[in-house]
ZAMARGU-4260 file (C-alpha; in steps of 0.2 Angstrom, whole numbers, plus 5000, padded with zeros to 4 digits):
<rodrens>
0) 5024/4891/4986 | 5014/4902/4974 | 5020/4920/4971 | 5007/4933/4966 | 5010/4948/4955
5) 5009/4965/4963 | 5000/4978/4953 | 4999/4996/4959 | 4983/5006/4955 | 4985/5024/4948
10) 4979/5030/4965 | 4993/5020/4974 | 5006/5027/4962 | 5000/5045/4965 | 5000/5041/4984
15) 5018/5035/4984 | 5024/5049/4973 | 5015/5062/4984 | 5022/5054/5000 | 5040/5056/4992
20) 5037/5074/4987 | 5030/5079/5004 | 5045/5072/5013 | 5057/5080/5001 | 5049/5097/5001
25) 5043/5098/5019 | 5059/5091/5027 | 5071/5095/5013 | 5078/5077/5015 | 5080/5067/4999
30) 5088/5052/5007 | 5073/5050/5020 | 5060/5052/5005 | 5069/5039/4996 | 5071/5027/5011
35) 5053/5029/5016 | 5046/5025/4998 | 5058/5011/4996 | 5052/5003/5013 | 5034/5005/5006
40) 5038/4997/4990 | 5048/4983/4998 | 5033/4979/5010 | 5022/4979/4994 | 5033/4967/4985
45) 5033/4955/5001 | 5014/4953/4998 | 5018/4944/4982 | 5024/4930/4994 | 5013/4932/5009
50) 4997/4940/5002 | 4986/4934/5017 | 4998/4940/5030 | 4986/4954/5036 | 4968/4951/5040
55) 4953/4958/5030 | 4949/4975/5038 | 4934/4981/5027 | 4924/4976/5012 | 4922/4991/5000
60) 4908/4996/4989 | 4915/4985/4975 | 4915/4969/4986 | 4934/4969/4987 | 4941/4963/5004
65) 4953/4976/5009 | 4968/4972/5020 | 4980/4984/5028 | 4999/4982/5029 | 5007/4994/5041
70) 5024/5002/5036 | 5031/5014/5049 | 5018/5028/5050 | 5009/5023/5034 | 4997/5009/5028
75) 4996/5000/5012 | 4978/4996/5007 | 4977/4981/4996 | 4966/4967/4990 | 4969/4950/4983
80) 4963/4943/4967 | 4966/4924/4969 | 4958/4920/4952 | 4972/4930/4943 | 4986/4927/4956
85) 4987/4946/4959 | 4989/4958/4974 | 4981/4975/4970 | 4989/4989/4979 | 4975/5002/4980
90) 4981/5016/4991 | 4996/5021/5003 | 4990/5033/5017 | 4997/5041/5033 | 4990/5029/5046
95) 4982/5043/5057 | 4970/5047/5043 | 4952/5041/5044 | 4956/5027/5032 | 4939/5018/5034
100) 4930/5034/5029 | 4940/5035/5013 | 4937/5018/5006
</rodrens>
């Protein structure tokens, strides 16, 4: 079985940091902030083994086939670059946002 490399975009890193900071500041709960971000990171790393686990949900303006990986109340938006054996984590968002309008 082939493993892909998981690469986080700058936007995805900002999203994860923002999520962590929001939980930390809004709920004053560092443990929950750490647990939630760890769950998202763990789900992202699972995509290295099973990149096609989730179906294509949208094709963006750059022609990338975007897949959504749900994690609790959040969704990881990612694409697969099979020619480079890479999973590109594009964004991490709250699942009640209008995600389709943002990509």
